[in-house]
C-alpha positions in Angstrom: 0.0 0.0 0.0 0.9 3.6 -0.4 0.3 5.5 2.9 0.5 9.2 3.6 0.9 10.2 7.2 0.1 13.9 7.8 -0.7 16.2 10.6 2.5 15.9 12.6 5.4 18.3 13.0 7.6 15.9 11.1 10.2 13.2 11.5 12.7 12.5 12.9 10.9 13.6 16.1 12.0 16.8 17.7 8.7 17.9 19.2 6.4 15.4 21.0 4.2 12.3 21.1 2.5 12.4 17.7 5.9 12.9 16.1 7.4 10.0 17.9 4.4 7.9 16.9 4.7 9.0 13.2 8.4 8.2 13.2 8.0 4.7 14.6 4.8 3.8 12.6 6.2 5.0 9.3 9.5 3.2 9.7 7.7 0.0 10.7 5.3 0.2 7.7 8.3 0.7 5.3 10.0 -2.3 6.8 6.8 -4.3 6.0 7.1 -3.3 2.4 4.8 -0.3 2.1 5.5 3.0 0.5 5.1 5.7 3.2 5.1 9.5 2.9 5.3 11.9 5.9 4.8 15.6 5.7 7.3 17.8 7.5 7.0 21.5 8.1 9.4 23.5 6.1 11.3 24.7 9.2 12.1 21.1 10.3 15.8 20.5 10.9 15.8 17.4 8.7 16.0 18.6 5.1 16.4 15.2 3.3 13.8 13.7 0.9 14.0 10.3 2.7 14.4 9.2 6.3 15.2 5.5 6.9 13.1 4.5 3.9 10.3 7.0 4.6 9.6 9.5 1.9 9.6 13.1 3.2 7.6 16.0 1.8 8.6 19.5 3.0 5.4 21.6 3.4 5.2 25.3 4.2 3.9 26.0 7.7 3.5 29.7 8.7 3.0 28.7 12.4 6.3 30.4 13.3 4.9 33.7 12.0 1.1 33.4 12.7 1.1 31.1 15.7 -1.6 28.4 16.0 -3.7 29.8 13.1 -0.7 28.9 10.8 -1.6 25.3 11.3 -4.8 25.8 9.3 -2.7 26.6 6.3 -0.2 23.8 7.0 -3.1 21.2 7.3 -4.7 22.2 4.1 -1.4 22.1 2.2 -0.6 18.7 3.7 -4.1 17.3 2.8 -3.7 18.7 -0.7 -0.4 16.9 -1.1 -1.8 13.7 0.4 -4.7 13.6 -2.0 -2.4 14.6 -5.0 -0.1 11.6 -4.7 -3.1 9.2 -4.6 -2.2 7.0 -1.7 -4.3 4.1 -0.7 -4.5 5.5 2.9 -4.4 9.1 4.1 -3.7 8.9 7.8 -4.4 12.2 9.6 -2.8 12.6 13.1 -5.3 14.7 15.1 -8.4 16.6 14.0 -7.7 20.1 15.4 -7.8 22.5 12.4 -7.6 19.7 9.8 -11.2 18.8 10.4 -12.3 22.0 8.8 -10.8 20.9 5.4 -11.9 17.3 5.2 -15.2 18.1 3.4 -13.4 20.0 0.6 -11.3 17.1 -0.5 -12.5 14.2 -2.6 -10.8 11.1 -1.4 -11.8 9.1 -4.5 -8.7 7.0 -4.6 -7.9 7.0 -0.9 -9.3 6.0 2.4 -9.2 8.7 5.1 -8.3 7.6 8.6 -8.2 10.1 11.5 -6.4 9.5 14.8 -8.5 11.5 17.3 -5.8 12.2 19.8 -7.1 13.5 23.2 -9.9 15.8 24.3 -8.3 18.9 22.8 -11.0 21.3 24.0 -9.9 20.7 27.6 -6.4 22.2 27.1 -5.8 24.8 29.8 -3.8 27.0 27.4 -6.9 27.9 25.4 -9.6 30.4 26.4 -13.4 29.9 26.3 -13.7 30.9 22.7 -10.9 28.7 21.4 -12.4 25.7 23.4 -15.8 26.2 21.8 -14.2 26.3 18.3 -12.2 23.2 19.2 -15.4 21.3 20.1 -16.7 22.3 16.7 -13.6 20.8 15.2 -14.4 17.6 17.1 -17.9 17.5 15.6 -16.5 18.1 12.1 -14.0 15.2 12.6 -16.8 12.8 13.4 -18.8 13.9 10.4 -16.0 14.1 7.8 -12.9 12.4 9.3 -13.4 9.0 7.6 -12.6 6.1 9.8 -11.8 7.2 13.3 -9.1 5.7 15.6 -9.1 6.2 19.4 -5.8 5.6 21.2 -7.5 5.0 24.6 -10.7 3.4 25.8 -11.8 6.6 27.6 -11.5 8.5 24.2 -13.4 5.7 22.5 -16.2 5.8 25.1 -16.4 9.6 25.0 -17.0 9.7 21.2 -19.5 6.9 21.5 -21.5 8.6 24.2 -21.3 12.2 23.0 -21.3 11.7 19.2 -22.6 8.2 18.7 -19.4 7.6 16.8 -17.8 4.2 16.2 -14.1 4.1 16.5 -11.3 1.5 16.4 -9.2 1.3 19.5 -5.4 1.2 18.8 -3.1 2.5 21.5 0.4 3.7 21.1 3.4 1.4 21.8 6.8 1.2 23.3 9.9 -1.1 23.2 11.2 -2.5 26.4 14.5 -0.8 27.2 17.1 -3.6 27.4 20.5 -1.8 27.2 21.0 0.6 30.1 24.4 2.4 30.0 25.3 4.4 33.1 28.0 6.3 31.2 25.3 8.2 29.3 24.6 10.1 32.5 28.0 11.8 32.4 26.8 14.1 29.6 24.1 15.4 32.0 26.3 15.5 35.1 24.1 13.3 37.2 24.5 9.9 38.8 22.4 6.8 39.2 19.5 7.3 41.6 20.8 10.9 42.2 17.9 12.7 40.5 14.2 12.5 39.6 12.8 13.3 36.2 9.9 14.9 34.3 9.6 14.8 30.5 6.8 16.9 28.9 6.0 19.7 26.7 5.7 22.8 28.8 1.9 23.3 28.8 -0.4 24.0 31.8 -2.4 20.7 31.5 0.7 18.7 32.2 0.7 20.0 35.8 4.4 20.9 35.8 4.1 23.7 38.4 2.2 21.4 40.8 4.9 18.7 40.4 7.7 21.2 41.0 5.9 22.6 44.1 5.3 19.1 45.5 8.9 18.2 44.9 10.3 21.2 46.6 7.8 20.8 49.5 9.1 17.2 50.1 12.6 18.5 50.9 14.3 15.8 48.8 17.9 16.9 48.2 18.5 15.5 44.7 18.0 17.3 41.4 14.7 17.3 39.5 15.4 17.3 35.8 12.8 19.0 33.7 13.1 17.8 30.1 11.2 19.6 27.4 11.2 22.7 25.2 10.6 25.5 27.7 10.5 28.2 25.1 6.7 28.2 25.3 4.9 31.1 27.1 4.1 28.7 30.1 7.7 27.4 30.1 9.1 30.9 30.2 7.0 31.7 33.2 8.1 28.6 35.1 11.8 29.1 34.2 11.6 32.7 35.5 9.8 31.7 38.7 12.3 29.0 39.6 15.4 30.5 38.2 17.2 30.6 41.6 16.2 27.1 42.8 19.3 24.9 42.8 17.4 21.6 42.9 15.7 22.3 39.6 17.4 21.9 36.2 15.7 23.0 33.0 17.2 20.7 30.4 15.5 21.8 27.2 14.3 19.3 24.6 16.1 16.0 24.4 15.0 13.8 21.5 17.6 11.1 21.4 15.7 8.0 22.5 18.8 6.2 24.0 19.6 9.2 26.2 16.0 9.6 27.3 15.7 5.9 28.1 18.9 6.0 30.2 17.7 9.1 32.1 14.4 7.2 32.8 16.1 4.0 33.8 18.4 5.5 36.4 16.1 8.1 38.0 14.5 7.8 41.4 11.0 8.9 40.4 9.5 9.8 37.1 6.7 12.4 37.0 3.8 12.2 34.5 1.5 15.1 34.8 -0.5 14.7 31.6 -4.2 15.1 32.3 -6.3 15.3 29.1 -4.6 13.0 26.6 -5.2 9.4 25.7 -2.5 6.7 25.8 0.5 9.0 26.1 3.7 7.7 24.4 6.1 9.2 27.0 4.2 7.3 29.8 4.6 4.0 27.9 8.3 4.7 27.4 8.8 5.4 31.1 7.1 2.1 31.9 9.3 0.3 29.3 12.4 1.9 30.9 11.6 0.7 34.4 10.9 4.1 35.8 9.0 4.4 39.1 6.1 6.6 38.2 4.2 9.3 40.0 1.2 10.2 37.8 -1.6 12.7 37.8 -4.8 10.9 38.9 -7.2 10.7 36.0 -8.9 7.9 34.0 -6.4 8.0 31.2 -3.4 7.3 33.4 -5.2 5.0 35.9 -6.5 2.6 33.2 -2.9 2.1 31.9 -1.0 2.0 35.2 -3.5 0.5 37.5 -2.0 0.0 40.9 1.5 0.1 39.6 2.1 3.8 40.2 1.7 6.5 42.7 -0.9 9.2 42.0 -1.5 12.9 42.8 -4.2 15.4 42.5 -2.8 18.1 44.8 0.7 19.3 45.8 0.5 17.5 49.2 0.1 14.1 47.4 3.4 14.5 45.7 5.2 15.6 48.8 3.8 12.6 50.8 4.9 10.1 48.2 8.4 11.5 48.0 8.7 11.5 51.8 7.5 7.9 52.4 8.4 5.8 49.4 11.7 4.1 48.9 12.3 3.8 45.1 14.7 0.9 45.7 12.4 -1.2 47.8 11.1 -4.6 46.8 7.6 -3.2 46.6 8.8 -0.5 44.1 10.6 -3.1 42.1 7.4 -5.1 41.8 5.6 -2.2 40.3 8.3 -1.8 37.7 8.1 -5.4 36.7 4.3 -5.2 36.4 4.5 -2.2 34.2 7.1 -4.0 32.0 4.6 -6.9 31.7 1.9 -4.4 30.5 4.3 -3.2 27.7 5.1 -6.7 26.6 1.4 -7.8 26.5 -0.6 -4.7 25.6 1.6 -1.9 24.3 4.5 -3.4 22.3 5.2 -1.7 19.0 5.3 -4.8 16.9 1.7 -5.6 17.8 0.6 -1.9 17.5 2.0 -1.4 14.0 0.5 -4.8 13.0 -2.9 -3.5 14.1 -2.5 -0.4 12.0 -1.4 -2.4 9.0 -4.3 -4.7 9.3 -6.8 -1.8 9.7 -5.4 0.0 6.7 -5.5 -3.1 4.6 -9.1 -4.0 5.7 -10.4 -0.5 5.0 -8.7 -0.3 1.6 -10.0 -3.8 0.6 -13.5 -2.6 1.5 -13.1 0.5 -0.7 -12.0 -1.7 -3.6 -15.0 -4.0 -3.2 -17.3 -0.9 -3.4 -15.8 0.4 -6.6 -18.1 -0.1 -9.6 -16.7 -2.7 -12.0 -15.6 -1.3 -15.4 -18.0 -2.0 -18.2 
């Protein structure tokens, strides 16, 4: 099959979860013998026409000038390209902004598949008007987004209850981290079990400030590493607020998977503050790297982690865990092994990419059967 994956900020990943997913899925599909195209914004650092067998199309994105509205233009240009190359599958990552354009394209030769992502209208960074518009995007995606994929059972149930929309559940995946290398830590001037870790985009719905306050309130002496691009408006506020706190280290974005996995593997605690998404790739990667997780309590995180994590809803919850839990205890080790077992059974990439390949093939075969036979 020929498959176009659009809607991300490009591969190789230097941004976030969708990009990590696009990179892994596209490479896996190429390895299975498919022709795969990924759209990259023009400002992406990778300028080649092919990445590990994946064909790359550079597409103009005025986001750097116009901000979020620039993504409307980027999405329509990506969709135009996706339809133009006549792929068997157009796989759209997310519905925000792109859902406006679906109805204007005739997918005569292609099947449109949309990954719904999380409940976008709940993002704290958006005001009331933007949230109302985003809920409109959601309705448009249901009506015009082709076949819908939900990456989490909570997302699947939401769309069924609120939109009477049928979706296919396929989560994200992770690979069990099998090759820890303590020497990697030297680059970051930290030692094994001498720090805790948070990895996230600096957005309010990731509860970063609450995590920092809980960490500081606990009195733990080791560093808290904050990994993520902090050049956002929210990130700049946090960096200014905590600029004189010695126990915090703002690391910026790190996208090398081996480095990230080693940081996860050797940390004391790993914080996951995401509150509105579905199956978050960074959470699965932390589980796969044997990190002891303290997560925001919400249905998304709880259904994945179960009893194999510590949870917080307020600052005091974080402080209490850090004061009372030994990350090296047998009980903590048991939680790590249980999470590894979840990755192997439910979230391993080989199975996930196989589910997508089977879905794409099934949908395309159905489309072929519906085509009128030539006279």
